PLY file of the C-alpha trace (Angstrom):
ply
format ascii 1.0
element vertex 72
property float x
property float y
property float z
element edge 71
property int vertex1
property int vertex2
end_header
-37.15 48.39 15.95
-39.14 46.45 13.64
-37.75 46.43 10.25
-40.34 46.89 7.38
-40.09 43.36 6.22
-40.61 42.04 9.80
-44.05 44.08 10.21
-45.07 43.12 6.75
-44.61 39.44 7.75
-46.60 39.79 11.07
-49.64 41.47 9.02
-49.71 38.62 6.65
-49.77 36.07 9.33
-53.06 37.87 10.75
-54.74 37.29 7.23
-56.93 34.16 6.37
-55.40 31.30 4.80
-57.16 31.82 1.30
-56.01 35.62 1.26
-52.26 34.45 2.43
-52.43 31.60 -0.57
-53.46 34.38 -2.95
-50.89 36.65 -1.67
-47.99 34.00 -2.11
-49.14 33.00 -5.55
-48.77 36.60 -6.80
-45.48 37.05 -5.17
-44.24 33.87 -6.99
-45.63 35.19 -10.19
-43.70 38.26 -9.84
-40.50 35.96 -9.05
-41.29 33.84 -12.29
-41.23 37.08 -14.36
-37.48 37.54 -13.21
-36.60 34.14 -14.30
-38.34 34.31 -17.62
-36.33 37.65 -17.91
-33.01 35.91 -17.05
-33.79 33.20 -19.34
-34.08 35.28 -22.15
-30.77 36.88 -21.27
-29.18 33.59 -21.23
-30.46 32.78 -24.72
-28.99 36.11 -26.07
-25.63 35.13 -24.31
-25.95 31.49 -25.60
-26.70 33.02 -29.36
-23.62 35.31 -28.93
-21.51 32.65 -27.87
-22.30 30.80 -30.56
-21.73 33.34 -33.22
-18.07 33.93 -31.57
-17.39 30.26 -31.78
-18.40 30.03 -34.99
-16.45 33.01 -36.50
-19.30 34.87 -37.35
-18.48 37.35 -34.66
-15.38 38.27 -32.76
-15.05 38.89 -28.94
-13.65 41.94 -27.33
-12.14 42.45 -24.01
-13.78 44.87 -21.27
-11.09 47.58 -21.87
-11.53 47.54 -25.58
-15.57 48.00 -25.37
-14.70 51.00 -22.32
-12.41 52.50 -24.70
-14.59 52.32 -27.72
-17.51 53.58 -25.52
-15.14 56.58 -24.20
-13.96 57.39 -27.92
-17.85 57.61 -29.05
0 1
1 2
2 3
3 4
4 5
5 6
6 7
7 8
8 9
9 10
10 11
11 12
12 13
13 14
14 15
15 16
16 17
17 18
18 19
19 20
20 21
21 22
22 23
23 24
24 25
25 26
26 27
27 28
28 29
29 30
30 31
31 32
32 33
33 34
34 35
35 36
36 37
37 38
38 39
39 40
40 41
41 42
42 43
43 44
44 45
45 46
46 47
47 48
48 49
49 50
50 51
51 52
52 53
53 54
54 55
55 56
56 57
57 58
58 59
59 60
60 61
61 62
62 63
63 64
64 65
65 66
66 67
67 68
68 69
69 70
70 71
């Protein structure tokens, strides 16, 4: 039994080279969006870490956060 990804790969191999190139560009572009999203979250995490280190904010343990959320 073929898995969907294997069937798709077989279909892609049947495409002309220029079409495969265009498809690859689109797939890579979609992955780049994920990297941009990850980079944005990394920036937020770094900012929060800096706020904790500077004393502008305090850290809470996971159990503290869950307790607060349950209380709300």
